Every structure is written in structure tokens, then in C-alpha cells.
C-alpha positions in Angstrom: 118.4 -149.9 164.4 116.9 -146.5 163.5 113.4 -148.0 163.7 114.2 -149.4 167.2 115.4 -146.0 168.4 112.3 -144.4 167.0 110.0 -146.9 168.7 111.9 -146.3 172.0 111.5 -142.5 171.7 107.9 -143.0 170.7 107.2 -145.1 173.8 108.9 -142.6 176.1 106.9 -139.7 174.6 103.7 -141.7 174.8 104.2 -142.4 178.5 105.3 -138.8 179.1 102.2 -137.5 177.4 99.8 -140.0 179.1 101.3 -139.0 182.6 100.8 -135.3 181.9 97.3 -135.8 180.6 96.3 -137.8 183.7 97.8 -135.2 186.0 96.1 -132.4 184.1 92.7 -134.0 184.2 93.0 -134.8 187.9 94.2 -131.3 189.0 92.6 -129.2 186.3 90.0 -127.5 188.4 92.2 -126.9 191.3 95.0 -125.5 189.2 92.8 -123.2 187.2 91.4 -121.7 190.4 94.6 -121.6 192.5 97.5 -121.6 190.1 96.3 -120.5 186.6 99.8 -119.9 185.3 101.0 -123.4 186.3 97.9 -124.8 184.6 98.8 -123.0 181.4 102.3 -124.4 181.7 101.0 -127.9 181.9 98.6 -127.3 179.0 101.5 -126.0 176.8 103.6 -129.0 177.9 100.8 -131.4 177.0 100.3 -129.7 173.6 104.0 -129.9 172.8 104.1 -133.6 173.9 101.2 -134.5 171.6 102.8 -132.6 168.7 106.1 -134.4 169.3 104.3 -137.8 169.5 102.5 -137.2 166.2 105.8 -136.1 164.5 107.6 -139.3 165.7 104.6 -141.4 164.6 105.0 -140.0 161.1 108.8 -140.5 161.2 108.2 -144.3 161.7 106.7 -144.6 158.3 108.9 -141.9 156.7 112.5 -142.3 158.1 113.5 -139.3 156.0 111.6 -137.1 158.5 113.8 -138.3 161.4 115.9 -135.2 161.3 112.8 -133.0 161.3 111.5 -135.0 164.2 114.7 -134.3 166.2 114.5 -130.6 165.4 110.8 -130.6 166.5 111.7 -132.2 169.8 114.5 -129.6 170.4 112.1 -126.8 169.5 109.5 -128.2 171.9 112.1 -128.5 174.7 113.3 -124.9 174.0 109.8 -123.6 174.2 109.2 -125.3 177.5 112.4 -123.9 179.0 111.5 -120.4 177.8 108.0 -120.7 179.2 109.4 -122.1 182.5 111.8 -119.2 182.7 109.1 -116.7 182.2 106.9 -118.5 184.7 109.7 -118.4 187.4 110.6 -114.8 186.6 107.0 -113.7 187.0 106.9 -115.4 190.4 110.0 -113.6 191.4 108.6 -110.3 190.4 105.3 -111.1 192.3 107.3 -111.8 195.5 109.2 -108.6 195.0 106.0 -106.7 194.7 104.6 -108.3 197.8 107.8 -107.2 199.7 107.3 -103.7 198.4 103.7 -103.6 199.6 104.8 -104.9 203.0 107.4 -102.1 203.3 104.9 -99.6 202.1 102.4 -100.7 204.8 105.1 -100.3 207.4 105.8 -96.8 206.2 102.1 -96.0 206.3 101.9 -97.2 209.9 104.8 -95.0 210.9 103.3 -91.9 209.2 99.7 -92.5 210.2 100.0 -93.3 213.8 102.3 -90.7 215.1 103.2 -90.7 218.8 103.1 -86.9 218.9 99.6 -86.8 217.5 98.5 -89.4 220.1 100.1 -87.4 222.9 98.7 -84.1 221.8 95.2 -85.5 221.3 95.2 -87.1 224.8 96.5 -83.9 226.3 93.7 -81.9 224.7 91.1 -84.4 225.9 92.5 -84.2 229.4 92.0 -80.4 229.4 88.4 -80.9 228.4 87.6 -83.4 231.2 87.3 -80.6 233.8 85.9 -77.9 231.6 83.4 -80.0 229.7 83.1 -83.7 230.5 80.5 -84.2 227.7 82.9 -82.7 225.0 85.7 -84.7 226.5 83.6 -87.9 226.0 82.9 -87.0 222.4 86.5 -86.3 221.7 87.6 -89.5 223.3 85.1 -91.4 221.1 86.6 -89.6 218.0 90.1 -90.5 219.1 89.1 -94.2 219.6 87.4 -94.3 216.2 90.4 -92.6 214.5 92.8 -95.3 215.9 90.4 -98.1 215.0 90.0 -96.9 211.4 93.8 -96.6 211.0 94.6 -100.0 212.4 91.8 -101.7 210.4 92.8 -100.0 207.1 96.5 -99.7 207.3 97.2 -103.2 206.0 94.3 -103.2 203.5 94.2 -102.1 199.9 90.5 -103.0 199.6 88.7 -99.9 198.2 86.2 -98.2 200.5 83.4 -95.7 199.8 84.4 -92.1 199.7 81.9 -91.4 202.6 84.0 -93.6 204.9 87.2 -91.8 204.0 85.5 -88.4 204.4 84.3 -89.4 207.9 87.8 -90.4 208.8 89.1 -87.0 207.6 86.4 -85.2 209.6 87.3 -87.1 212.8 91.0 -86.2 212.3 90.1 -82.6 211.8 88.0 -82.4 214.9 90.9 -83.8 217.0 93.3 -81.3 215.5 90.9 -78.4 216.2 91.0 -79.3 219.9 94.6 -78.2 219.8 94.7 -75.4 217.2 91.2 -74.0 217.7 90.6 -70.9 215.6 94.0 -71.1 214.0 92.7 -74.0 211.9 89.8 -73.7 209.4 88.7 -76.6 207.2 86.2 -76.2 204.4 84.5 -79.1 202.7 83.3 -78.5 199.1 82.0 -81.9 198.3 80.2 -82.1 194.9 80.7 -85.9 194.3 80.4 -88.7 196.8 79.5 -91.8 194.7 82.8 -93.4 194.2 85.3 -95.7 195.9 89.0 -95.3 196.6 91.9 -97.0 198.5 91.7 -96.3 202.3 93.9 -93.7 203.9 94.2 -91.7 200.6 92.8 -88.3 201.5 93.4 -88.1 205.3 97.2 -88.1 204.9 96.9 -85.2 202.5 94.8 -83.2 204.9 97.2 -84.1 207.7 100.1 -82.8 205.7 98.2 -79.6 204.9 97.6 -79.1 208.6 100.9 -80.2 210.1 103.3 -78.9 207.5 101.2 -76.1 206.0 98.7 -73.9 207.8 99.7 -74.5 211.4 103.3 -73.5 210.6 101.9 -69.9 210.3 101.5 -68.1 213.6 98.0 -66.9 212.5 97.0 -70.4 211.1 95.2 -70.9 207.9 92.6 -72.7 205.8 92.5 -76.2 204.3 89.9 -77.0 201.6 88.8 -80.5 200.5 87.0 -80.5 197.2 85.5 -83.3 195.1 83.9 -83.1 191.6 83.2 -85.3 188.6 83.7 -84.5 184.9 84.3 -86.4 181.7 87.8 -87.2 182.8 86.8 -88.9 186.0 86.8 -88.0 189.8 88.8 -85.0 190.9 89.9 -84.8 194.6 91.6 -81.6 195.6 93.3 -80.8 198.9 94.4 -77.1 199.1 95.8 -74.9 201.8 97.2 -71.4 202.2 100.1 -72.5 204.5 103.8 -72.0 204.3 104.2 -74.2 201.2 107.4 -76.1 200.2 109.6 -76.8 197.3 108.5 -80.2 195.8 111.9 -80.7 194.2 113.8 -80.2 197.5 112.0 -83.0 199.4 114.3 -85.7 200.6 113.3 -89.4 200.4 113.1 -89.7 204.2 111.2 -86.5 204.6 107.8 -87.0 206.3 106.0 -85.0 203.6 107.7 -87.0 200.8 106.9 -90.3 202.4 103.3 -89.3 202.9 102.9 -88.2 199.3 104.5 -91.2 197.9 102.4 -93.5 200.0 99.3 -91.9 198.6 100.6 -91.9 195.1 101.2 -95.6 195.3 97.8 -96.3 196.7 95.9 -94.4 194.1 98.0 -96.2 191.5 95.7 -99.2 192.2 93.0 -97.3 190.4 95.4 -95.9 187.7 95.0 -92.6 189.5 97.2 -89.6 189.0 98.4 -87.2 191.6 99.6 -83.7 190.8 101.4 -81.6 193.5 101.8 -77.8 193.2 103.3 -75.8 196.1 104.9 -72.4 196.5 106.7 -71.2 199.5 104.7 -68.7 201.6 101.7 -69.2 199.3 100.4 -72.7 199.9 100.0 -76.1 198.4 97.5 -77.7 196.1 97.3 -81.4 195.6 94.9 -82.9 193.0 94.1 -86.6 192.5 92.4 -87.7 189.3 90.8 -91.2 189.3 89.9 -91.9 185.6 86.3 -92.6 184.8 
């Protein structure tokens, strides 16, 4: 009776193991490339099946090991269930992360393509048309390039050369200077250019410095963009002498808060760190460190 049950279990396990092995061999390459975690699950299942099969085979010659075989089977099933739970949980977390990224991209779109900025830029260009058609043409080209860059990069986390981000910043600054003229001064102290970073990382910081910092003063002010490299990594500093703010008093739906958190999330791709220092009526200093 016991031997018959053992033979039955042995046959089921053998068929189970053979089926898994055939599926694994047929789909191995595709699974490893497209679904590596599922491939690992199949490998673990196959290993446990082989282990169970060997244990039952031994139990046929040594009935005393029947109890140990049953325990081994239970342990194998438990390990599979645990691994399957972890597998499904990681998939759930992955989907949650994707949703977070999608929401972040929507927020970036709202903060980066502001209707007021578009209206103000077009108004400034219209004033140039009669005074200086050539300058108006250059400004219109800058405006078109600014929008194209934002639309192309807004849904992308693919790193870009610093030179591309710097060019985007300079285009934005030229458009803002059409409006603010001598009230806005921007200095570039660029000591390091050979690095990459997520798109739309520096331009939002310069935009915050202009919109919520120096142009809030009647006399205007100065924004400085600085880069340098040391043994810690790449330092990117955006500093202004504007009205400043209280970092602890920012609300979650505040434009400054949303802009800063978007940048903080983006540089997190590179394990970057962002430090914000601001004093009311003194100015703001934001430093990003991208580890070497």
C-alpha cells in the first residue's frame, strides 16, 4: 500500500519535473531576456522538483524515510509559495513605481510649460517685431527650441550631456531677459562640463530663482550657475540674491515645493543629493551633488 502510494507520488513528481524542464529549455532565452525574475522562479521550482524526486526515490528503498520525504515536499511547496509571494509583491511595487513616475511627469509638465511664461514670451516677441525684426526672429527661434526641448525631455529620464541642459538654461534666460531686461543678471561660472544628468534638472532651479527670487525685488537681482568637480563628485550650484523663502513653510502644492521635489526625484536616479538653503530677504542657494 505504502509502496504503491510512493510510486504514484514519484510518477506525479517525475511528470511535473519533466514538464517544467521542457518548458524551461524551450523558453529559457526569452525568459532570461524579457522576464528574468520569472526565469529564476522556474529555475527554483525545477530545482525543488528534482530534490523532491530524489528524496522520494530514496524513500522507495528506505520506507523509514517516508516521513522525511513528506516534510521535504512540504518545505519545497512552502519555499515556492514564499518565492511566488515575493515575486508578485515586487511586481506590485514596480507598478506602483511606474504610477509614481507617471504622476511626476504630469507635475513636471504643469510646472515646466506654464501658460503665463508662454504668454509673456510671445508678448515680448511681438514688441520686438516692429523695433527689431531680426531680434524678434532670434527670440522666436529660442522660444521654439525651448518648447521643443521641454516636450521631448519631459517624459524621459534618459541622461543627457550637461552641455545640452546648459544650452536649455541659456535659452530660457534669454527669453526671460526679453521681459525683465536689466533687472535680471545671470552669471555662468562653469568649471566642469564633462558629465551627464537627468534632463530638466538645472533649468527648473534657475526658473525658480528668477520667478520666485530676484524678479520679486523691484530692483531685480543676480542668479549664478556654478559647476565644479572634486573628490566627492560633481557640484552644481544655483544661487540668487532674491527675496528668499522659508524652506520649512513650503506647502506640498506650492509651485516652489513641487519644482524642488521634481528635481530631487530626478537626481535620485544618479543617487544625487540636493541641499536647499534660503533666507528671507537674503537669497537662496541650492546645491546638487552627483557622487563620483
